PyMOL Python script that loads the backbone (N, CA, C, O; Angstrom):
from pymol import cmd

cmd.read_pdbstr("""\
ATOM      1  N   MET A   1       0.855  -1.179   0.000  1.00  0.00           N
ATOM      2  CA  MET A   1       0.000   0.000   0.000  1.00  0.00           C
ATOM      3  C   MET A   1       0.894   1.233   0.000  1.00  0.00           C
ATOM      4  O   MET A   1       1.854   1.332   0.764  1.00  0.00           O
ATOM      5  N   CYS A   2       0.552   2.158  -0.872  1.00  0.00           N
ATOM      6  CA  CYS A   2       1.296   3.409  -0.991  1.00  0.00           C
ATOM      7  C   CYS A   2       0.321   4.556  -0.740  1.00  0.00           C
ATOM      8  O   CYS A   2      -0.799   4.546  -1.251  1.00  0.00           O
ATOM      9  N   VAL A   3       0.742   5.533   0.040  1.00  0.00           N
ATOM     10  CA  VAL A   3      -0.078   6.715   0.309  1.00  0.00           C
ATOM     11  C   VAL A   3       0.668   7.924  -0.243  1.00  0.00           C
ATOM     12  O   VAL A   3       1.845   8.129   0.057  1.00  0.00           O
ATOM     13  N   VAL A   4      -0.026   8.722  -1.053  1.00  0.00           N
ATOM     14  CA  VAL A   4       0.603   9.869  -1.703  1.00  0.00           C
ATOM     15  C   VAL A   4      -0.374  11.038  -1.711  1.00  0.00           C
ATOM     16  O   VAL A   4      -1.588  10.837  -1.715  1.00  0.00           O
ATOM     17  N   THR A   5       0.150  12.248  -1.712  1.00  0.00           N
ATOM     18  CA  THR A   5      -0.720  13.420  -1.779  1.00  0.00           C
ATOM     19  C   THR A   5      -1.221  13.612  -3.206  1.00  0.00           C
ATOM     20  O   THR A   5      -0.624  13.101  -4.154  1.00  0.00           O
ATOM     21  N   ALA A   6      -2.308  14.343  -3.353  1.00  0.00           N
ATOM     22  CA  ALA A   6      -2.864  14.615  -4.675  1.00  0.00           C
ATOM     23  C   ALA A   6      -1.854  15.383  -5.530  1.00  0.00           C
ATOM     24  O   ALA A   6      -1.756  15.151  -6.735  1.00  0.00           O
ATOM     25  N   ARG A   7      -1.124  16.274  -4.926  1.00  0.00           N
ATOM     26  CA  ARG A   7      -0.119  17.057  -5.659  1.00  0.00           C
ATOM     27  C   ARG A   7       0.987  16.157  -6.199  1.00  0.00           C
ATOM     28  O   ARG A   7       1.380  16.281  -7.359  1.00  0.00           O
ATOM     29  N   ALA A   8       1.485  15.259  -5.366  1.00  0.00           N
ATOM     30  CA  ALA A   8       2.531  14.334  -5.801  1.00  0.00           C
ATOM     31  C   ALA A   8       2.001  13.381  -6.876  1.00  0.00           C
ATOM     32  O   ALA A   8       2.717  13.040  -7.818  1.00  0.00           O
ATOM     33  N   PHE A   9       0.749  12.954  -6.731  1.00  0.00           N
ATOM     34  CA  PHE A   9       0.151  12.083  -7.733  1.00  0.00           C
ATOM     35  C   PHE A   9       0.073  12.777  -9.084  1.00  0.00           C
ATOM     36  O   PHE A   9       0.442  12.191 -10.102  1.00  0.00           O
ATOM     37  N   ARG A  10      -0.402  14.020  -9.107  1.00  0.00           N
ATOM     38  CA  ARG A  10      -0.510  14.762 -10.363  1.00  0.00           C
ATOM     39  C   ARG A  10       0.863  14.951 -11.011  1.00  0.00           C
ATOM     40  O   ARG A  10       0.991  14.876 -12.233  1.00  0.00           O
ATOM     41  N   ALA A  11       1.880  15.194 -10.195  1.00  0.00           N
ATOM     42  CA  ALA A  11       3.216  15.441 -10.720  1.00  0.00           C
ATOM     43  C   ALA A  11       3.879  14.174 -11.258  1.00  0.00           C
ATOM     44  O   ALA A  11       4.774  14.255 -12.100  1.00  0.00           O
ATOM     45  N   ASN A  12       3.442  12.994 -10.776  1.00  0.00           N
ATOM     46  CA  ASN A  12       4.095  11.737 -11.148  1.00  0.00           C
ATOM     47  C   ASN A  12       3.082  10.647 -11.472  1.00  0.00           C
ATOM     48  O   ASN A  12       3.207   9.522 -10.988  1.00  0.00           O
ATOM     49  N   GLN A  13       2.093  10.966 -12.277  1.00  0.00           N
ATOM     50  CA  GLN A  13       1.024  10.012 -12.555  1.00  0.00           C
ATOM     51  C   GLN A  13       1.547   8.701 -13.108  1.00  0.00           C
ATOM     52  O   GLN A  13       1.112   7.637 -12.667  1.00  0.00           O
ATOM     53  N   LYS A  14       2.459   8.744 -14.054  1.00  0.00           N
ATOM     54  CA  LYS A  14       2.978   7.514 -14.661  1.00  0.00           C
ATOM     55  C   LYS A  14       3.566   6.590 -13.588  1.00  0.00           C
ATOM     56  O   LYS A  14       3.304   5.387 -13.585  1.00  0.00           O
ATOM     57  N   LYS A  15       4.345   7.151 -12.698  1.00  0.00           N
ATOM     58  CA  LYS A  15       4.973   6.381 -11.620  1.00  0.00           C
ATOM     59  C   LYS A  15       3.922   5.681 -10.766  1.00  0.00           C
ATOM     60  O   LYS A  15       4.059   4.495 -10.465  1.00  0.00           O
ATOM     61  N   TYR A  16       2.873   6.405 -10.373  1.00  0.00           N
ATOM     62  CA  TYR A  16       1.867   5.838  -9.476  1.00  0.00           C
ATOM     63  C   TYR A  16       0.918   4.879 -10.194  1.00  0.00           C
ATOM     64  O   TYR A  16       0.425   3.930  -9.585  1.00  0.00           O
ATOM     65  N   PHE A  17       0.655   5.117 -11.487  1.00  0.00           N
ATOM     66  CA  PHE A  17      -0.146   4.156 -12.249  1.00  0.00           C
ATOM     67  C   PHE A  17       0.611   2.838 -12.378  1.00  0.00           C
ATOM     68  O   PHE A  17       0.014   1.768 -12.263  1.00  0.00           O
ATOM     69  N   GLU A  18       1.912   2.907 -12.613  1.00  0.00           N
ATOM     70  CA  GLU A  18       2.718   1.692 -12.699  1.00  0.00           C
ATOM     71  C   GLU A  18       2.784   0.987 -11.342  1.00  0.00           C
ATOM     72  O   GLU A  18       2.726  -0.241 -11.275  1.00  0.00           O
ATOM     73  N   LEU A  19       2.903   1.755 -10.273  1.00  0.00           N
ATOM     74  CA  LEU A  19       2.924   1.172  -8.932  1.00  0.00           C
ATOM     75  C   LEU A  19       1.589   0.515  -8.594  1.00  0.00           C
ATOM     76  O   LEU A  19       1.550  -0.497  -7.894  1.00  0.00           O
ATOM     77  N   ALA A  20       0.494   1.093  -9.094  1.00  0.00           N
ATOM     78  CA  ALA A  20      -0.842   0.547  -8.823  1.00  0.00           C
ATOM     79  C   ALA A  20      -1.009  -0.844  -9.430  1.00  0.00           C
ATOM     80  O   ALA A  20      -1.897  -1.589  -9.017  1.00  0.00           O
ATOM     81  N   GLU A  21      -0.176  -1.204 -10.396  1.00  0.00           N
ATOM     82  CA  GLU A  21      -0.215  -2.559 -10.948  1.00  0.00           C
ATOM     83  C   GLU A  21       0.271  -3.581  -9.926  1.00  0.00           C
ATOM     84  O   GLU A  21      -0.041  -4.766 -10.037  1.00  0.00           O
ATOM     85  N   GLN A  22       1.034  -3.127  -8.932  1.00  0.00           N
ATOM     86  CA  GLN A  22       1.587  -4.013  -7.913  1.00  0.00           C
ATOM     87  C   GLN A  22       0.825  -3.945  -6.586  1.00  0.00           C
ATOM     88  O   GLN A  22       0.680  -4.950  -5.889  1.00  0.00           O
ATOM     89  N   GLU A  23       0.343  -2.751  -6.250  1.00  0.00           N
ATOM     90  CA  GLU A  23      -0.316  -2.540  -4.959  1.00  0.00           C
ATOM     91  C   GLU A  23      -1.263  -1.343  -5.044  1.00  0.00           C
ATOM     92  O   GLU A  23      -1.087  -0.485  -5.909  1.00  0.00           O
ATOM     93  N   PRO A  24      -2.262  -1.271  -4.164  1.00  0.00           N
ATOM     94  CA  PRO A  24      -3.167  -0.110  -4.174  1.00  0.00           C
ATOM     95  C   PRO A  24      -2.414   1.181  -3.840  1.00  0.00           C
ATOM     96  O   PRO A  24      -1.512   1.185  -3.002  1.00  0.00           O
ATOM     97  N   VAL A  25      -2.788   2.258  -4.497  1.00  0.00           N
ATOM     98  CA  VAL A  25      -2.205   3.572  -4.242  1.00  0.00           C
ATOM     99  C   VAL A  25      -3.316   4.459  -3.699  1.00  0.00           C
ATOM    100  O   VAL A  25      -4.323   4.679  -4.372  1.00  0.00           O
ATOM    101  N   TYR A  26      -3.139   4.961  -2.497  1.00  0.00           N
ATOM    102  CA  TYR A  26      -4.117   5.843  -1.863  1.00  0.00           C
ATOM    103  C   TYR A  26      -3.677   7.283  -2.080  1.00  0.00           C
ATOM    104  O   TYR A  26      -2.560   7.664  -1.730  1.00  0.00           O
ATOM    105  N   VAL A  27      -4.577   8.085  -2.665  1.00  0.00           N
ATOM    106  CA  VAL A  27      -4.295   9.490  -2.934  1.00  0.00           C
ATOM    107  C   VAL A  27      -5.068  10.318  -1.920  1.00  0.00           C
ATOM    108  O   VAL A  27      -6.298  10.328  -1.920  1.00  0.00           O
ATOM    109  N   THR A  28      -4.334  11.012  -1.057  1.00  0.00           N
ATOM    110  CA  THR A  28      -4.989  11.831  -0.035  1.00  0.00           C
ATOM    111  C   THR A  28      -5.343  13.188  -0.621  1.00  0.00           C
ATOM    112  O   THR A  28      -4.628  13.722  -1.470  1.00  0.00           O
ATOM    113  N   ARG A  29      -6.461  13.736  -0.153  1.00  0.00           N
ATOM    114  CA  ARG A  29      -6.928  15.032  -0.623  1.00  0.00           C
ATOM    115  C   ARG A  29      -7.295  15.881   0.583  1.00  0.00           C
ATOM    116  O   ARG A  29      -7.837  15.372   1.564  1.00  0.00           O
ATOM    117  N   LYS A  30      -7.010  17.140   0.513  1.00  0.00           N
ATOM    118  CA  LYS A  30      -7.284  18.059   1.615  1.00  0.00           C
ATOM    119  C   LYS A  30      -8.783  18.112   1.902  1.00  0.00           C
ATOM    120  O   LYS A  30      -9.580  18.403   1.011  1.00  0.00           O
ATOM    121  N   ASN A  31      -9.158  17.835   3.133  1.00  0.00           N
ATOM    122  CA  ASN A  31     -10.554  17.898   3.592  1.00  0.00           C
ATOM    123  C   ASN A  31     -11.507  16.985   2.833  1.00  0.00           C
ATOM    124  O   ASN A  31     -12.709  17.245   2.794  1.00  0.00           O
ATOM    125  N   ARG A  32     -10.993  15.929   2.236  1.00  0.00           N
ATOM    126  CA  ARG A  32     -11.829  14.975   1.511  1.00  0.00           C
ATOM    127  C   ARG A  32     -11.344  13.566   1.790  1.00  0.00           C
ATOM    128  O   ARG A  32     -10.241  13.357   2.296  1.00  0.00           O
ATOM    129  N   ARG A  33     -12.193  12.602   1.450  1.00  0.00           N
ATOM    130  CA  ARG A  33     -11.808  11.203   1.628  1.00  0.00           C
ATOM    131  C   ARG A  33     -10.724  10.832   0.621  1.00  0.00           C
ATOM    132  O   ARG A  33     -10.716  11.355  -0.494  1.00  0.00           O
ATOM    133  N   PRO A  34      -9.814   9.941   0.995  1.00  0.00           N
ATOM    134  CA  PRO A  34      -8.778   9.509   0.048  1.00  0.00           C
ATOM    135  C   PRO A  34      -9.380   8.692  -1.097  1.00  0.00           C
ATOM    136  O   PRO A  34     -10.432   8.073  -0.942  1.00  0.00           O
ATOM    137  N   MET A  35      -8.706   8.698  -2.237  1.00  0.00           N
ATOM    138  CA  MET A  35      -9.096   7.905  -3.399  1.00  0.00           C
ATOM    139  C   MET A  35      -8.125   6.737  -3.513  1.00  0.00           C
ATOM    140  O   MET A  35      -6.966   6.851  -3.114  1.00  0.00           O
ATOM    141  N   VAL A  36      -8.591   5.621  -4.055  1.00  0.00           N
ATOM    142  CA  VAL A  36      -7.741   4.456  -4.249  1.00  0.00           C
ATOM    143  C   VAL A  36      -7.572   4.213  -5.742  1.00  0.00           C
ATOM    144  O   VAL A  36      -8.550   4.178  -6.489  1.00  0.00           O
ATOM    145  N   ILE A  37      -6.327   4.046  -6.171  1.00  0.00           N
ATOM    146  CA  ILE A  37      -6.021   3.718  -7.556  1.00  0.00           C
ATOM    147  C   ILE A  37      -5.544   2.266  -7.553  1.00  0.00           C
ATOM    148  O   ILE A  37      -4.603   1.917  -6.841  1.00  0.00           O
ATOM    149  N   ARG A  38      -6.201   1.421  -8.355  1.00  0.00           N
ATOM    150  CA  ARG A  38      -5.778   0.028  -8.484  1.00  0.00           C
ATOM    151  C   ARG A  38      -6.226  -0.518  -9.834  1.00  0.00           C
ATOM    152  O   ARG A  38      -7.047   0.090 -10.522  1.00  0.00           O
ATOM    153  N   VAL A  39      -5.689  -1.647 -10.195  1.00  0.00           N
ATOM    154  CA  VAL A  39      -5.974  -2.256 -11.490  1.00  0.00           C
ATOM    155  C   VAL A  39      -7.404  -2.778 -11.506  1.00  0.00           C
ATOM    156  O   VAL A  39      -7.870  -3.366 -10.530  1.00  0.00           O
ATOM    157  N   ALA A  40      -8.100  -2.559 -12.626  1.00  0.00           N
ATOM    158  CA  ALA A  40      -9.494  -2.980 -12.738  1.00  0.00           C
ATOM    159  C   ALA A  40      -9.646  -4.494 -12.615  1.00  0.00           C
ATOM    160  O   ALA A  40     -10.695  -4.970 -12.182  1.00  0.00           O
ATOM    161  N   ASP A  41      -8.620  -5.256 -12.986  1.00  0.00           N
ATOM    162  CA  ASP A  41      -8.687  -6.713 -12.867  1.00  0.00           C
ATOM    163  C   ASP A  41      -8.875  -7.158 -11.422  1.00  0.00           C
ATOM    164  O   ASP A  41      -9.362  -8.260 -11.168  1.00  0.00           O
ATOM    165  N   ASP A  42      -8.488  -6.301 -10.470  1.00  0.00           N
ATOM    166  CA  ASP A  42      -8.612  -6.628  -9.057  1.00  0.00           C
ATOM    167  C   ASP A  42     -10.029  -6.416  -8.526  1.00  0.00           C
ATOM    168  O   ASP A  42     -10.348  -6.844  -7.416  1.00  0.00           O
ATOM    169  N   LEU A  43     -10.873  -5.761  -9.310  1.00  0.00           N
ATOM    170  CA  LEU A  43     -12.244  -5.488  -8.884  1.00  0.00           C
ATOM    171  C   LEU A  43     -13.091  -6.750  -8.982  1.00  0.00           C
ATOM    172  O   LEU A  43     -12.753  -7.665  -9.733  1.00  0.00           O
ATOM    173  N   PRO A  44     -14.171  -6.806  -8.243  1.00  0.00           N
ATOM    174  CA  PRO A  44     -15.062  -7.967  -8.353  1.00  0.00           C
ATOM    175  C   PRO A  44     -15.528  -8.138  -9.796  1.00  0.00           C
ATOM    176  O   PRO A  44     -15.712  -7.157 -10.517  1.00  0.00           O
ATOM    177  N   LYS A  45     -15.714  -9.379 -10.207  1.00  0.00           N
ATOM    178  CA  LYS A  45     -16.111  -9.663 -11.588  1.00  0.00           C
ATOM    179  C   LYS A  45     -17.540  -9.180 -11.838  1.00  0.00           C
ATOM    180  O   LYS A  45     -18.474  -9.571 -11.139  1.00  0.00           O
ATOM    181  N   ARG A  46     -17.688  -8.331 -12.838  1.00  0.00           N
ATOM    182  CA  ARG A  46     -18.995  -7.863 -13.285  1.00  0.00           C
ATOM    183  C   ARG A  46     -18.801  -7.284 -14.678  1.00  0.00           C
ATOM    184  O   ARG A  46     -17.672  -7.213 -15.165  1.00  0.00           O
ATOM    185  N   ASP A  47     -19.849  -6.883 -15.304  1.00  0.00           N
ATOM    186  CA  ASP A  47     -19.768  -6.397 -16.668  1.00  0.00           C
ATOM    187  C   ASP A  47     -19.348  -4.927 -16.681  1.00  0.00           C
ATOM    188  O   ASP A  47     -20.187  -4.031 -16.774  1.00  0.00           O
ATOM    189  N   LEU A  48     -18.039  -4.693 -16.588  1.00  0.00           N
ATOM    190  CA  LEU A  48     -17.522  -3.314 -16.568  1.00  0.00           C
ATOM    191  C   LEU A  48     -17.737  -2.619 -17.906  1.00  0.00           C
ATOM    192  O   LEU A  48     -17.927  -1.403 -17.946  1.00  0.00           O
ATOM    193  N   THR A  49     -17.708  -3.367 -18.992  1.00  0.00           N
ATOM    194  CA  THR A  49     -17.897  -2.773 -20.320  1.00  0.00           C
ATOM    195  C   THR A  49     -19.252  -2.096 -20.398  1.00  0.00           C
ATOM    196  O   THR A  49     -19.345  -0.957 -20.854  1.00  0.00           O
ATOM    197  N   ALA A  50     -20.310  -2.777 -19.960  1.00  0.00           N
ATOM    198  CA  ALA A  50     -21.652  -2.207 -19.995  1.00  0.00           C
ATOM    199  C   ALA A  50     -21.734  -0.970 -19.103  1.00  0.00           C
ATOM    200  O   ALA A  50     -22.381   0.013 -19.464  1.00  0.00           O
ATOM    201  N   GLU A  51     -21.094  -1.012 -17.960  1.00  0.00           N
ATOM    202  CA  GLU A  51     -21.121   0.137 -17.064  1.00  0.00           C
ATOM    203  C   GLU A  51     -20.383   1.325 -17.658  1.00  0.00           C
ATOM    204  O   GLU A  51     -20.835   2.463 -17.534  1.00  0.00           O
ATOM    205  N   LEU A  52     -19.247   1.069 -18.304  1.00  0.00           N
ATOM    206  CA  LEU A  52     -18.484   2.159 -18.901  1.00  0.00           C
ATOM    207  C   LEU A  52     -19.226   2.758 -20.090  1.00  0.00           C
ATOM    208  O   LEU A  52     -19.241   3.979 -20.251  1.00  0.00           O
ATOM    209  N   VAL A  53     -19.834   1.936 -20.912  1.00  0.00           N
ATOM    210  CA  VAL A  53     -20.604   2.441 -22.055  1.00  0.00           C
ATOM    211  C   VAL A  53     -21.803   3.216 -21.548  1.00  0.00           C
ATOM    212  O   VAL A  53     -22.152   4.244 -22.127  1.00  0.00           O
ATOM    213  N   GLY A  54     -22.440   2.758 -20.490  1.00  0.00           N
ATOM    214  CA  GLY A  54     -23.588   3.471 -19.913  1.00  0.00           C
ATOM    215  C   GLY A  54     -23.193   4.821 -19.322  1.00  0.00           C
ATOM    216  O   GLY A  54     -24.010   5.739 -19.254  1.00  0.00           O
ATOM    217  N   ALA A  55     -21.936   4.936 -18.896  1.00  0.00           N
ATOM    218  CA  ALA A  55     -21.475   6.189 -18.298  1.00  0.00           C
ATOM    219  C   ALA A  55     -21.192   7.253 -19.351  1.00  0.00           C
ATOM    220  O   ALA A  55     -21.143   8.442 -19.038  1.00  0.00           O
ATOM    221  N   LEU A  56     -21.009   6.831 -20.585  1.00  0.00           N
ATOM    222  CA  LEU A  56     -20.694   7.809 -21.647  1.00  0.00           C
ATOM    223  C   LEU A  56     -21.919   8.426 -22.147  1.00  0.00           C
ATOM    224  O   LEU A  56     -21.865   9.272 -23.039  1.00  0.00           O
TER     225      LEU A  56
END
""", "prot")
cmd.dss("prot")
cmd.show_as("cartoon", "prot")
cmd.util.cbc("prot")
cmd.orient("prot")
């Protein structure tokens, strides 16, 4: 698990996206809940394609 600030994440997105392939990356935000970046393959199995198309 890696914890990084939103500013550091924005400055080094490639680094943290690559790290997220190995472990969850938590992005902290001022006065807000942290966000988690991780590979979609790690999510519970469901029809992500239909959800993504529905979101567009």
